[in-house]
C-alpha positions as CSV (number, residue, x, y, z in Angstrom):
1,M,-13.5,-61.0,49.8
2,I,-13.4,-59.1,53.1
3,A,-16.1,-60.1,55.5
4,A,-18.0,-57.3,57.2
5,S,-17.9,-57.0,60.9
6,P,-21.1,-58.1,62.8
7,G,-21.7,-54.5,63.8
8,R,-21.4,-53.3,60.2
9,A,-23.8,-56.0,59.0
10,V,-26.4,-54.9,61.5
11,E,-25.9,-51.3,60.4
12,D,-26.3,-52.2,56.7
13,H,-29.5,-54.1,57.5
14,Q,-30.9,-51.1,59.4
15,D,-29.9,-48.8,56.5
16,S,-31.7,-51.1,54.1
17,A,-34.8,-51.4,56.3
18,E,-34.9,-47.6,56.5
19,K,-35.0,-47.3,52.7
20,R,-38.0,-49.7,52.4
21,A,-41.4,-48.3,52.1
22,I,-43.0,-51.6,51.3
23,D,-41.7,-54.9,52.6
24,V,-43.4,-58.2,51.5
25,R,-42.2,-61.5,52.9
26,G,-43.5,-65.0,52.1
27,L,-46.9,-63.5,51.2
28,A,-49.6,-66.1,50.2
29,K,-53.3,-65.9,49.4
30,R,-55.7,-68.8,48.8
31,Y,-59.3,-68.8,47.6
32,G,-60.4,-72.3,48.5
33,A,-58.2,-74.6,46.5
34,L,-56.9,-71.8,44.3
35,E,-53.4,-70.4,45.3
36,A,-53.5,-66.9,43.9
37,I,-50.2,-65.8,45.6
38,R,-47.5,-68.4,46.5
39,G,-45.1,-67.0,49.1
40,I,-43.8,-64.0,47.3
41,S,-41.1,-61.6,48.7
42,F,-40.1,-58.2,47.5
43,D,-39.5,-54.7,48.7
44,V,-40.1,-51.2,47.3
45,H,-37.8,-48.4,48.2
46,R,-38.9,-45.0,49.3
47,S,-39.6,-42.6,46.4
48,E,-39.3,-45.5,43.9
49,I,-41.7,-46.3,41.1
50,F,-41.9,-50.1,41.2
51,G,-43.7,-52.1,38.5
52,L,-45.5,-55.4,38.9
53,I,-46.0,-57.0,35.5
54,G,-47.4,-60.4,34.6
55,P,-50.1,-62.1,32.5
56,D,-53.8,-62.1,33.5
57,G,-54.3,-64.3,36.6
58,A,-50.7,-63.9,37.9
59,G,-51.9,-62.6,41.3
60,K,-51.1,-58.9,40.8
61,T,-54.5,-57.6,41.9
62,S,-54.7,-59.9,45.0
63,T,-51.2,-58.5,46.0
64,F,-52.5,-54.9,45.6
65,Q,-55.6,-55.6,47.6
66,I,-53.6,-57.0,50.5
67,L,-51.2,-54.0,50.4
68,A,-54.2,-51.6,50.4
69,G,-55.5,-53.3,53.5
70,V,-58.8,-54.3,51.9
71,M,-58.0,-58.0,52.1
72,E,-56.2,-60.3,54.6
73,A,-53.3,-62.5,53.5
74,T,-53.5,-66.3,54.1
75,S,-49.9,-66.2,55.4
76,G,-46.8,-64.2,55.2
77,S,-46.4,-60.4,55.9
78,A,-47.0,-57.2,54.0
79,N,-45.7,-54.2,55.8
80,I,-45.8,-50.5,54.9
81,F,-43.2,-48.4,56.7
82,G,-42.6,-51.2,59.1
83,R,-46.3,-51.8,60.1
84,P,-48.9,-54.2,58.8
85,A,-50.6,-52.9,55.6
86,R,-54.0,-53.1,57.2
87,E,-53.0,-50.7,59.9
88,M,-51.5,-48.3,57.3
89,R,-54.6,-47.9,55.1
90,S,-54.6,-44.1,55.9
91,Q,-51.1,-43.9,54.4
92,A,-51.9,-45.7,51.1
93,G,-53.7,-44.4,48.1
94,Y,-55.3,-47.1,46.0
95,L,-56.5,-46.9,42.4
96,T,-58.2,-50.1,41.4
97,Q,-58.6,-51.6,37.9
98,T,-62.3,-51.1,38.2
99,F,-62.3,-47.8,40.1
100,S,-65.7,-46.2,39.7
101,L,-66.0,-42.4,40.0
102,Y,-69.5,-41.1,40.8
103,L,-70.4,-40.1,37.3
104,D,-73.3,-37.9,38.4
105,L,-71.1,-35.9,40.7
106,T,-68.8,-33.1,39.5
107,V,-65.1,-33.2,39.5
108,A,-65.0,-31.1,42.7
109,E,-67.7,-33.2,44.4
110,N,-65.9,-36.5,43.7
111,I,-62.7,-35.0,45.2
112,R,-64.5,-33.6,48.2
113,Y,-66.3,-37.0,48.8
114,S,-62.9,-38.8,48.7
115,G,-61.3,-36.3,51.2
116,D,-64.3,-36.5,53.5
117,L,-64.0,-40.3,53.7
118,R,-60.4,-39.8,55.0
119,H,-61.6,-37.1,57.5
120,I,-59.5,-34.4,55.7
121,P,-60.6,-30.9,56.8
122,P,-62.6,-29.1,54.1
123,N,-60.1,-26.3,53.7
124,E,-57.3,-28.8,53.1
125,I,-59.3,-30.7,50.6
126,A,-59.9,-27.6,48.6
127,E,-56.2,-26.6,48.8
128,R,-54.9,-30.0,47.8
129,A,-57.6,-30.4,45.0
130,Q,-56.4,-27.1,43.5
131,K,-52.8,-28.2,43.6
132,Y,-53.4,-31.6,41.9
133,L,-56.0,-30.4,39.4
134,R,-53.5,-27.7,38.3
135,M,-50.8,-30.4,38.0
136,F,-53.0,-32.3,35.6
137,D,-54.2,-29.1,33.8
138,M,-57.8,-29.9,35.0
139,D,-58.5,-27.0,37.3
140,R,-60.9,-25.5,34.7
141,F,-63.1,-28.6,34.8
142,K,-64.0,-28.5,38.5
143,D,-67.7,-28.1,37.8
144,R,-68.0,-30.7,35.0
145,L,-69.8,-34.0,35.7
146,A,-67.3,-36.9,35.9
147,G,-69.5,-38.8,33.4
148,Q,-68.8,-36.1,30.8
149,L,-65.0,-36.5,31.0
150,S,-62.9,-38.4,28.5
151,G,-61.3,-41.7,29.5
152,G,-57.9,-40.1,30.2
153,M,-59.4,-37.3,32.3
154,K,-61.4,-39.8,34.4
155,Q,-58.2,-41.6,35.2
156,K,-56.5,-38.3,36.1
157,L,-59.5,-37.4,38.4
158,A,-59.3,-40.9,40.0
159,L,-55.6,-40.3,40.7
160,V,-56.4,-36.8,42.2
161,C,-59.0,-38.5,44.5
162,A,-56.3,-41.0,45.6
163,L,-53.8,-38.2,46.2
164,V,-56.0,-35.7,48.2
165,P,-55.4,-37.6,51.5
166,Q,-51.7,-37.2,50.7
167,P,-50.7,-40.8,51.1
168,H,-47.1,-41.9,51.4
169,V,-47.6,-44.9,49.2
170,L,-49.6,-45.0,46.0
171,L,-50.9,-48.3,44.6
172,L,-52.0,-48.2,41.0
173,D,-53.5,-51.3,39.4
174,E,-53.4,-50.8,35.6
175,P,-54.2,-47.1,35.8
176,T,-53.9,-46.2,32.1
177,T,-55.9,-49.0,30.4
178,G,-58.0,-47.3,27.7
179,V,-56.2,-44.0,28.1
180,D,-54.8,-42.4,24.9
181,P,-51.1,-41.9,24.3
182,V,-51.0,-38.2,25.0
183,S,-52.8,-38.6,28.4
184,R,-50.7,-41.6,29.2
185,R,-47.5,-39.6,28.8
186,E,-48.9,-36.8,30.9
187,F,-50.0,-39.3,33.5
188,W,-46.5,-40.8,33.8
189,D,-44.9,-37.4,33.9
190,V,-46.9,-36.6,36.9
191,L,-46.0,-39.9,38.6
192,A,-42.3,-39.2,38.0
193,H,-42.7,-35.8,39.7
194,L,-44.6,-37.3,42.6
195,A,-41.9,-39.9,43.1
196,A,-39.2,-37.2,42.9
197,E,-41.1,-35.4,45.7
198,G,-40.9,-38.5,47.9
199,L,-44.0,-40.5,47.1
200,T,-43.5,-44.3,46.8
201,I,-45.5,-45.8,43.8
202,L,-46.3,-49.5,43.1
203,V,-47.9,-49.9,39.7
204,A,-49.2,-52.8,37.6
205,T,-49.4,-52.4,33.8
206,P,-50.0,-54.6,30.8
207,Y,-48.1,-52.0,28.7
208,L,-44.3,-52.7,28.7
209,D,-43.4,-49.3,27.3
210,E,-44.8,-48.0,30.6
211,A,-42.8,-50.6,32.6
212,E,-39.7,-49.0,31.0
213,R,-40.6,-45.8,33.1
214,C,-40.3,-47.7,36.4
215,H,-37.1,-47.7,38.4
216,R,-37.4,-51.5,39.0
217,I,-39.9,-54.1,37.9
218,A,-40.9,-57.6,39.1
219,L,-42.2,-60.3,36.7
220,M,-45.0,-62.3,38.4
221,Y,-46.5,-65.5,37.0
222,Q,-48.9,-68.0,38.5
223,G,-48.6,-66.4,42.0
224,E,-44.8,-66.3,42.1
225,I,-42.2,-63.6,41.4
226,H,-39.6,-64.9,38.9
227,Q,-37.4,-61.9,38.2
228,I,-36.7,-58.5,39.8
229,G,-34.5,-55.8,38.4
230,T,-34.2,-52.5,36.5
231,P,-35.6,-52.5,33.0
232,A,-32.1,-52.5,31.7
233,E,-31.1,-55.5,33.8
234,L,-34.1,-57.5,32.7
235,R,-33.4,-56.7,29.0
236,A,-29.7,-57.7,29.5
237,S,-30.7,-61.0,31.2
238,L,-32.2,-62.2,27.9
239,G,-28.8,-62.3,26.3
240,A,-30.3,-61.7,22.8
241,K,-30.6,-59.0,20.1
242,R,-33.4,-58.1,17.8
243,L,-33.2,-58.2,14.0
244,E,-35.7,-56.0,12.1
245,L,-36.3,-57.7,8.8
246,R,-38.2,-55.9,6.0
247,T,-39.5,-57.9,3.0
248,A,-42.4,-57.6,0.6
249,D,-43.7,-61.0,1.4
250,L,-44.2,-61.0,5.2
251,R,-46.5,-64.0,5.2
252,K,-44.2,-66.4,3.4
253,T,-41.1,-65.1,5.3
254,E,-42.8,-65.5,8.7
255,S,-43.9,-69.1,7.8
256,L,-40.4,-70.0,6.6
257,L,-38.5,-68.6,9.6
258,S,-41.0,-69.7,12.2
259,E,-40.2,-73.3,11.3
260,E,-36.6,-72.6,12.4
261,A,-37.5,-70.7,15.6
262,G,-37.5,-72.0,19.2
263,P,-36.1,-71.3,22.7
264,D,-33.0,-73.5,22.0
265,K,-32.5,-72.5,18.3
266,E,-30.5,-69.7,16.6
267,I,-33.8,-67.8,16.0
268,I,-35.4,-67.6,19.4
269,D,-38.6,-65.9,18.4
270,V,-40.3,-64.5,15.3
271,Q,-42.9,-61.7,15.6
272,R,-44.8,-60.2,12.7
273,F,-45.5,-56.5,12.4
274,G,-47.3,-54.5,9.8
275,D,-44.3,-53.9,7.5
276,R,-41.5,-56.0,9.1
277,L,-40.6,-59.1,11.1
278,D,-38.8,-59.0,14.4
279,L,-36.4,-61.9,15.0
280,L,-34.9,-62.5,18.4
281,V,-31.4,-64.0,18.0
282,R,-28.3,-64.7,20.2
283,D,-25.5,-63.8,17.7
284,P,-26.8,-60.9,15.5
285,D,-23.9,-60.8,13.0
286,E,-23.9,-64.6,12.3
287,D,-27.6,-64.9,12.4
288,R,-28.2,-62.0,10.2
289,Q,-26.1,-63.6,7.5
290,M,-27.8,-67.0,8.1
291,V,-31.3,-65.5,7.7
292,A,-30.3,-63.6,4.5
293,E,-28.8,-66.8,2.9
294,K,-31.9,-68.8,3.9
295,L,-34.3,-66.3,2.4
296,R,-32.2,-65.9,-0.7
297,S,-32.2,-69.6,-1.3
298,A,-36.0,-69.7,-0.9
299,G,-36.4,-66.8,-3.5
300,V,-37.6,-64.3,-0.9
301,P,-36.4,-60.8,-1.6
302,V,-34.9,-59.0,1.5
303,D,-35.1,-55.2,1.7
304,E,-33.3,-54.7,5.0
305,I,-32.0,-56.6,8.0
306,R,-31.2,-54.2,10.9
307,V,-29.8,-55.1,14.3
308,D,-31.3,-53.4,17.4
309,E,-31.7,-54.0,21.1
310,A,-34.2,-56.5,22.5
311,T,-37.3,-54.8,24.1
312,L,-38.7,-55.4,27.5
313,E,-41.7,-57.1,25.8
314,N,-39.2,-59.5,24.1
315,T,-37.9,-60.3,27.6
316,F,-41.3,-60.7,29.1
317,V,-42.6,-63.1,26.4
318,A,-39.4,-65.2,26.3
319,K,-39.4,-65.5,30.1
320,L,-43.1,-66.6,30.2
321,R,-42.5,-69.1,27.4
322,A,-39.5,-70.5,29.4
323,L,-41.9,-70.9,32.3
324,G,-44.3,-72.9,30.2
325,Q,-46.8,-70.2,29.4
326,K,-48.1,-70.5,25.8
327,A,-50.1,-68.0,23.8
328,A,-53.3,-69.7,22.5
329,A,-52.6,-70.7,18.9
330,V,-55.6,-73.0,18.3
331,E,-56.4,-73.3,14.6
332,F,-59.5,-71.3,13.7
333,P,-62.2,-73.7,12.2
334,S,-62.5,-71.7,9.0
335,R,-65.4,-72.8,6.7
336,H,-65.6,-69.8,4.3
337,D,-63.0,-68.7,1.8
338,H,-62.5,-64.9,1.2
339,S,-59.3,-65.2,-0.8
340,N,-61.0,-64.1,-4.0
341,L,-61.6,-60.7,-2.4
342,H,-57.9,-59.8,-2.0
343,G,-57.1,-56.3,-3.1
344,Q,-60.7,-55.1,-3.5
345,V,-61.9,-52.0,-1.7
346,A,-63.8,-53.3,1.3
347,I,-64.2,-50.0,3.3
348,G,-64.2,-46.6,1.5
349,A,-64.9,-43.1,2.6
350,T,-64.9,-39.9,0.6
351,D,-65.1,-36.4,2.3
352,L,-66.9,-37.9,5.3
353,V,-68.4,-35.4,7.7
354,K,-70.4,-35.8,11.0
355,E,-71.9,-32.9,12.8
356,F,-73.7,-33.0,16.2
357,G,-75.4,-29.6,16.3
358,A,-72.7,-26.9,16.1
359,F,-69.9,-29.5,16.8
360,T,-68.1,-31.2,13.9
361,A,-66.8,-34.5,15.1
362,V,-65.4,-35.8,11.8
363,K,-64.1,-33.4,9.1
364,N,-63.8,-34.5,5.5
365,V,-62.2,-37.9,6.1
366,S,-61.3,-39.9,3.0
367,L,-59.7,-43.4,3.2
368,Q,-59.7,-46.8,1.5
369,I,-59.1,-50.1,3.2
370,R,-58.7,-53.2,1.0
371,N,-59.4,-56.9,1.6
372,G,-56.3,-58.5,3.0
373,E,-55.2,-55.4,4.8
374,V,-55.0,-54.4,8.5
375,F,-55.5,-50.6,8.8
376,G,-55.0,-48.8,12.2
377,L,-56.9,-45.7,13.0
378,L,-55.1,-43.8,15.7
379,G,-56.0,-40.7,17.7
380,A,-56.3,-39.2,21.2
381,N,-59.6,-39.4,23.1
382,G,-62.1,-37.2,21.3
383,A,-60.3,-37.3,17.9
384,G,-63.3,-38.8,16.2
385,K,-62.2,-42.4,15.7
386,T,-65.2,-44.2,17.2
387,T,-67.6,-41.8,15.4
388,T,-65.8,-42.6,12.1
389,I,-66.0,-46.3,12.7
390,K,-69.7,-46.1,13.5
391,M,-70.4,-44.3,10.2
392,L,-68.2,-46.7,8.2
393,C,-70.0,-49.8,9.5
394,G,-73.5,-48.3,9.1
395,L,-74.3,-47.6,12.8
396,L,-74.4,-43.9,12.3
397,D,-75.5,-41.8,9.3
398,P,-73.0,-39.2,8.1
399,T,-73.9,-35.6,7.7
400,R,-72.2,-35.5,4.4
401,G,-69.9,-37.6,2.3
402,R,-69.9,-41.0,0.6
403,I,-69.3,-44.5,2.2
404,E,-68.6,-47.8,0.4
405,L,-68.9,-50.9,2.4
406,A,-68.6,-54.5,1.0
407,G,-69.2,-53.1,-2.5
408,T,-72.4,-51.3,-1.4
409,Q,-72.9,-47.6,-1.3
410,G,-76.6,-47.5,-0.5
411,N,-78.2,-49.3,2.4
412,L,-75.3,-50.2,4.7
413,R,-77.7,-51.8,7.1
414,S,-79.1,-54.4,4.8
415,E,-79.0,-58.0,5.9
416,G,-76.5,-59.0,3.2
417,V,-74.0,-56.3,4.3
418,R,-74.4,-56.9,8.0
419,Q,-73.7,-60.6,7.7
420,R,-70.3,-59.7,6.2
421,I,-69.3,-57.5,9.1
422,G,-67.8,-58.2,12.5
423,Y,-67.7,-55.5,15.1
424,M,-66.0,-55.5,18.5
425,S,-67.1,-52.3,20.3
426,Q,-64.9,-50.3,22.7
427,K,-67.5,-50.2,25.4
428,F,-70.1,-52.9,24.8
429,S,-69.3,-56.3,23.5
430,L,-70.8,-58.9,25.9
431,Y,-73.7,-59.2,28.4
432,D,-72.1,-59.2,31.8
433,D,-75.1,-60.9,33.5
434,M,-75.0,-63.9,31.1
435,T,-72.5,-66.8,31.3
436,I,-69.7,-67.0,28.8
437,R,-71.5,-69.9,26.9
438,E,-74.8,-68.0,26.8
439,N,-73.1,-65.0,25.3
440,L,-71.4,-67.1,22.6
441,E,-74.7,-68.9,21.8
442,F,-76.5,-65.6,21.6
443,F,-73.9,-63.9,19.3
444,S,-73.6,-67.0,17.1
445,G,-77.4,-66.7,16.5
446,V,-77.3,-62.9,16.0
447,Y,-74.5,-63.3,13.4
448,G,-76.2,-66.2,11.6
449,V,-73.6,-68.8,12.2
450,P,-75.0,-72.0,10.7
451,E,-76.3,-74.3,13.4
452,H,-74.0,-77.2,12.4
453,E,-71.0,-74.9,12.9
454,R,-72.0,-73.3,16.2
455,E,-70.7,-75.8,18.7
456,E,-67.3,-76.0,16.9
457,K,-67.0,-72.2,16.8
458,I,-67.9,-71.9,20.5
459,R,-65.3,-74.5,21.4
460,W,-62.7,-72.6,19.5
461,V,-63.6,-69.3,21.3
462,L,-63.3,-71.0,24.7
463,S,-60.0,-72.6,23.7
464,F,-58.6,-69.3,22.3
465,S,-59.6,-67.5,25.5
466,G,-58.2,-70.2,27.8
467,L,-61.6,-70.7,29.4
468,Q,-62.6,-74.2,28.4
469,D,-63.4,-75.1,32.0
470,K,-65.2,-71.8,32.8
471,Q,-67.9,-71.6,30.2
472,N,-70.6,-71.4,32.8
473,Q,-69.0,-68.5,34.7
474,I,-70.8,-65.2,34.7
475,T,-69.1,-63.0,32.1
476,G,-69.1,-59.9,34.3
477,S,-66.8,-61.7,36.8
478,L,-64.0,-62.1,34.3
479,P,-60.9,-59.9,34.4
480,G,-60.8,-57.4,31.6
481,G,-58.2,-59.2,29.5
482,W,-60.1,-62.5,29.5
483,K,-63.4,-60.6,28.7
484,Q,-61.6,-59.0,25.7
485,R,-60.6,-62.5,24.4
486,V,-64.2,-63.8,24.5
487,A,-65.5,-60.6,22.9
488,F,-63.0,-60.9,20.0
489,G,-63.9,-64.6,19.5
490,A,-67.6,-63.7,19.5
491,A,-67.0,-61.0,16.8
492,I,-65.3,-63.4,14.3
493,M,-67.4,-66.6,14.8
494,H,-69.3,-65.9,11.6
495,E,-66.1,-65.4,9.6
496,P,-66.7,-61.8,8.4
497,D,-64.7,-60.5,5.5
498,I,-64.8,-57.0,7.0
499,L,-63.9,-56.6,10.7
500,F,-64.1,-53.5,12.9
501,L,-62.1,-53.8,16.1
502,D,-62.3,-50.8,18.5
503,E,-59.4,-51.1,21.1
504,P,-59.6,-54.9,21.1
505,T,-56.6,-55.6,23.3
506,S,-57.2,-52.9,26.0
507,G,-55.9,-54.4,29.2
508,V,-54.7,-57.6,27.6
509,D,-51.2,-58.9,28.6
510,P,-48.4,-59.1,26.0
511,L,-48.5,-62.8,25.4
512,A,-52.3,-62.8,24.9
513,R,-51.9,-59.7,22.7
514,R,-49.7,-61.8,20.5
515,A,-52.4,-64.4,20.2
516,F,-54.9,-61.7,19.1
517,W,-52.5,-60.4,16.4
518,T,-51.6,-63.9,15.2
519,M,-55.4,-64.4,14.6
520,I,-55.9,-60.9,13.1
521,N,-53.1,-61.5,10.6
522,R,-54.5,-64.9,9.7
523,L,-57.9,-63.3,9.0
524,A,-56.2,-60.7,6.8
525,D,-54.1,-63.3,5.0
526,S,-57.4,-65.2,4.2
527,G,-58.8,-62.0,2.6
528,A,-60.6,-60.1,5.4
529,A,-60.3,-56.3,5.6
530,I,-59.6,-55.2,9.2
531,L,-59.9,-51.7,10.7
532,V,-58.5,-51.5,14.3
533,T,-58.0,-48.7,16.8
534,T,-55.6,-48.9,19.7
535,H,-54.1,-46.5,22.3
536,Y,-51.0,-48.7,22.6
537,L,-48.7,-47.5,19.8
538,E,-46.2,-50.3,19.9
539,E,-49.2,-52.5,19.0
540,A,-50.1,-50.1,16.1
541,E,-46.8,-51.2,14.5
542,Q,-48.7,-54.5,13.7
543,C,-50.9,-52.7,11.2
544,N,-50.0,-52.6,7.5
545,R,-51.1,-49.0,7.2
546,L,-52.0,-46.3,9.7
547,G,-54.2,-43.2,9.7
548,M,-53.7,-40.6,12.5
549,M,-56.7,-38.5,13.4
550,V,-56.6,-35.1,15.2
551,A,-59.8,-33.2,16.0
552,G,-61.8,-35.1,13.4
553,E,-59.3,-34.8,10.6
554,L,-57.0,-37.4,9.1
555,V,-53.7,-35.7,9.4
556,A,-51.2,-38.5,8.5
557,E,-51.5,-41.8,6.6
558,G,-49.0,-44.5,5.5
559,T,-47.1,-47.6,6.7
560,P,-45.6,-47.4,10.2
561,T,-42.1,-47.1,8.8
562,G,-43.2,-44.5,6.3
563,I,-44.9,-42.3,8.9
564,K,-41.8,-42.5,11.2
565,A,-39.5,-41.7,8.2
566,R,-41.5,-38.5,7.4
567,Q,-41.1,-37.1,11.0
568,S,-38.8,-34.1,11.0
569,G,-36.0,-33.6,13.5
570,H,-34.0,-36.0,15.6
571,L,-34.6,-38.0,18.8
572,L,-31.8,-37.9,21.3
573,E,-31.4,-40.2,24.3
574,F,-29.6,-39.0,27.4
575,I,-28.8,-40.9,30.6
576,V,-28.1,-38.5,33.4
577,D,-27.5,-38.7,37.2
578,Q,-30.7,-36.8,38.1
579,P,-33.2,-37.5,35.4
580,Q,-36.2,-35.7,36.8
581,R,-34.3,-32.5,37.5
582,A,-32.8,-32.7,34.0
583,A,-36.3,-33.2,32.4
584,D,-37.7,-30.2,34.2
585,L,-34.8,-28.0,33.3
586,L,-34.9,-28.9,29.6
587,K,-38.7,-28.4,29.5
588,S,-38.3,-24.9,30.9
589,N,-37.0,-23.5,27.6
590,T,-38.6,-25.6,24.9
591,E,-42.0,-27.1,24.1
592,R,-42.8,-29.5,26.9
593,W,-43.7,-32.4,24.5
594,R,-40.2,-32.5,23.2
595,V,-38.8,-33.8,26.5
596,S,-40.0,-37.1,28.0
597,L,-38.7,-39.3,30.8
598,F,-38.4,-43.1,30.6
599,G,-37.1,-44.2,34.0
600,E,-33.4,-43.2,33.9
601,R,-33.5,-42.4,30.2
602,L,-34.3,-38.9,28.9
603,H,-35.7,-38.4,25.3
604,V,-35.3,-35.1,23.6
605,I,-36.7,-34.2,20.2
606,T,-34.7,-31.5,18.4
607,E,-34.7,-29.8,15.0
608,E,-30.9,-29.1,15.2
609,S,-28.2,-31.4,14.1
610,P,-27.7,-34.3,16.6
611,A,-24.0,-33.4,17.4
612,S,-24.8,-29.8,18.0
613,A,-27.9,-30.5,20.1
614,I,-26.0,-33.1,22.2
615,D,-23.2,-30.6,22.9
616,Q,-25.6,-27.8,23.8
617,T,-27.7,-30.0,26.1
618,K,-24.6,-31.4,27.9
619,K,-23.4,-27.9,28.5
620,R,-26.7,-26.7,29.8
621,L,-27.1,-29.6,32.1
622,A,-23.5,-29.3,33.4
623,E,-24.0,-25.6,34.2
624,N,-26.8,-26.7,36.5
625,G,-24.8,-29.4,38.3
626,L,-26.2,-32.3,36.3
627,R,-23.9,-35.0,34.9
628,V,-24.6,-36.7,31.6
629,I,-23.5,-40.4,31.7
630,S,-24.2,-41.1,28.0
631,A,-25.8,-39.4,25.0
632,R,-26.8,-40.8,21.5
633,E,-29.2,-40.3,18.7
634,D,-32.0,-42.9,18.7
635,R,-34.8,-43.7,16.3
636,F,-38.3,-42.3,16.7
637,S,-40.9,-44.6,18.2
638,L,-44.4,-44.5,16.8
639,E,-45.5,-42.9,20.1
640,D,-42.9,-40.1,19.7
641,V,-44.2,-39.4,16.2
642,F,-47.9,-39.5,17.2
643,I,-47.4,-37.1,20.1
644,A,-45.3,-34.8,17.8
645,I,-48.1,-34.8,15.2
646,V,-50.8,-34.1,17.8
647,E,-48.9,-31.3,19.4
648,Q,-48.0,-29.7,16.1
649,A,-51.7,-29.9,15.1
650,R,-52.6,-28.3,18.5
651,Q,-50.3,-25.4,17.7
652,Q,-52.2,-24.9,14.4
653,G,-55.5,-24.8,16.4
654,K,-56.7,-28.2,15.1
655,V,-57.2,-29.9,18.5
656,V,-60.6,-29.9,20.0
657,T,-60.4,-28.2,23.4
658,E,-61.9,-30.2,26.3
659,D,-63.9,-27.1,27.4
């Protein structure tokens, strides 16, 4: 190796320093005896989207607060463009986890207030507001109260408020929690454009499909950074492949293979989904044969074993486990057997309609959910999911239609029916001004948990939540992910045989999400019928069956694999030298939803043959000075299918317009 001259080394260092927008060195933060951040170092390049991922309590939010200049570090440095972060507050836009818009102000008034705080001249506020609202397709909502916006639109407005001062660095702490898939994709498309225009973005997210859209990511755990690289580099570092195994007996197969799984074994990990198992293995060819032989000898029929790439979530979970982080797997103290209910119709709806004045929120929805089944109800904000759930569990009377719940078609609010139902609401599940224990004691009483079982059930919830030593903490002070764990535990303490879960894992990190779904599957295996909504479509793959709602109608239903198989067209993946330019170019002559950007990867949905579409796309990109590094056909993700269904329904006039 040839050594660089001292002069050249200084030059390289200066070039590197000039590329940095954020420079963090030896950063530490203590709260009394608690070390939230333990001497972390990283840098973020100019015009880069840099992701900070990690479980709840990793120290991400403390890092953001120091970089935003709202909190001092205990030691170390955090510089933005070479100056201390606290001195550069005017150059940083900050969107917090708990950002609160003024709900009684209009969209325009919120933006004007945000600009006034930064001393932006009124004419410039108006000009910038118009630019960003148009970018988000929200310019027609300027006079609407913020409190009347959907969750996705509130987040877009919050981002506009952060952008009006025209910061050079944007800090986003879990900006899309609770945002539907369509709005999430639009949100990330805007971030990609902003980065291409020169904005530097640091983002924290619990959704690892979003982390795939970052240029680089850092894995943070217990106040330390353990790995930094591009998504592709992190996936490659795992040194493993994924086997997708389809079999009719998921429960038995999972149990059988989990006995053989571990960090040092041939099968590293086993994860159960709605109609398949994912196995993480080091040698896919040998291990596929080994798994097939093992199941054959156990009398378990195998429909398919397919080799695929490991996901970023596989990498995240494997890394955390190697660091000693375990998902809570405490055995639930079950005292009531529902196994005799398997296969019975637990939740049924026939031609369900709900009208609010002239507005029809739910239109002729019919479905059946059986005991022992996990059913996922998916839809964008405003699709009618929550209204449907409220009718199905007896909280809201339908305008027309018939409902069957727990074998009852009459009074769904009777004491007997209510004791068989568990309900975890999207917005209200716990009392924030009570302690964790007080909440659990209250709900165990409301749900009629026998007194001799209460203490055991409360201990289980605290253990499942990882909060054994914090039971006297005020619930409102918990981070969102921990609060969700407590709320889930409170909803199942009475062992319902019918469970409604409205976005139960919103804001929950991947390892904790696995603990949720392990418990959900155990409840279903024991005979419970479970209806769940989620905006995270990789999670929706955990359901046995899915229903997709658009504008109050159920437009698709089936297993995750079945719904994807029915999607027309082909998904093509391109890696190009200028991904943002390529995406904008391809969107200019096709429906915009058919083109999406995931970091350096470009996804294009086409109705043509893959070979022809790849050739035509390569030619068009080359004519515009863009080089294609690789191109291939890929499989549809559930998010791709969902967005295609929503957009096709919109073309048919089925989508409710926001205005």
